[in-house]
C-alpha positions in Angstrom: -51.9 -4.0 44.1 -50.9 -4.7 40.4 -47.5 -3.5 40.2 -47.2 -4.5 36.5 -45.6 -1.7 33.7 -47.5 -2.6 30.8 -50.3 0.7 31.8 -47.7 3.2 33.2 -47.7 4.4 28.7 -44.2 2.9 28.2 -44.4 1.0 25.1 -43.2 -3.0 25.0 -40.7 -4.7 22.9 -43.2 -5.2 20.5 -44.1 -1.9 19.3 -40.6 -0.4 19.4 -39.6 -3.3 17.3 -42.7 -2.3 14.6 -41.1 1.3 15.0 -37.9 0.4 14.6 -38.8 -1.9 12.0 -40.9 0.9 10.3 -38.5 4.1 10.2 -36.4 1.3 8.4 -37.8 0.9 6.3 -38.7 4.2 5.4 -35.2 5.0 5.5 -34.3 2.1 2.5 -37.0 3.6 0.5 -35.5 6.8 0.9 -32.1 5.9 0.3 -33.6 3.2 -2.7 -35.5 7.0 -4.3 -32.3 8.8 -4.0 -30.0 6.3 -5.6 -32.7 5.9 -8.5 -32.5 9.8 -9.0 -28.4 9.8 -9.2 -28.6 6.5 -11.9 -31.1 8.6 -14.0 -28.7 11.7 -13.7 -25.7 9.4 -14.1 -27.9 8.2 -17.5 -28.6 11.9 -18.9 -24.8 13.0 -18.4 -23.3 10.2 -20.0 -25.9 10.7 -22.9 -24.8 14.3 -22.8 -21.1 13.7 -23.0 -21.7 11.0 -25.7 -23.3 13.0 -28.0 -21.4 16.4 -27.3 -17.8 14.1 -28.4 -19.4 12.0 -31.0 -18.1 15.1 -33.8 -14.8 14.0 -32.1 -14.7 10.5 -31.3 -12.1 8.8 -33.1 -11.6 4.8 -33.1 -8.3 3.1 -31.6 -6.4 0.0 -33.0 -5.3 -2.2 -30.2 -1.9 -1.7 -28.7 -2.0 1.9 -29.4 -1.2 3.9 -26.1 -3.7 6.8 -25.6 -4.6 9.4 -22.6 -8.2 9.9 -21.8 -9.1 13.8 -20.1 -11.1 13.9 -17.4 -13.1 17.0 -17.3 -12.4 19.0 -13.9 -15.7 18.7 -12.4 -15.9 14.8 -13.3 -12.9 13.8 -11.0 -10.8 15.3 -7.5 -9.0 18.2 -7.9 -6.0 16.0 -6.2 -6.6 13.3 -9.0 -4.9 13.7 -13.0 -6.3 15.4 -15.7 -5.6 12.5 -18.1 -4.9 9.0 -17.4 -3.7 6.1 -20.0 -5.4 4.1 -21.0 
C-alpha cells in the first residue's frame, strides 16, 4: 500500500514556491507600472506649474530671505502655507 501524499492533489513545495514567485513578480510589475504613471503625472504637474508661474517668476539674489507659497492641494492641511527658502 502506497501512503505517499504525492498523488493526493496537494501542491508540493516546488509548486508552492513557483506560485509565490509568480505572484510576487506580478505584484512587482503592477507596482512598477503604478510608479511609472505617478512619475509621468508628477512631470505633467510640474510642467503646468512652471508654465503657469513663468510670467510671475522672479529671480532672487543669494542671501535674500524669501518665502515659498505652497498650494493647498500640494500640502497637508496641518503644514505651513509658506516656508522659508
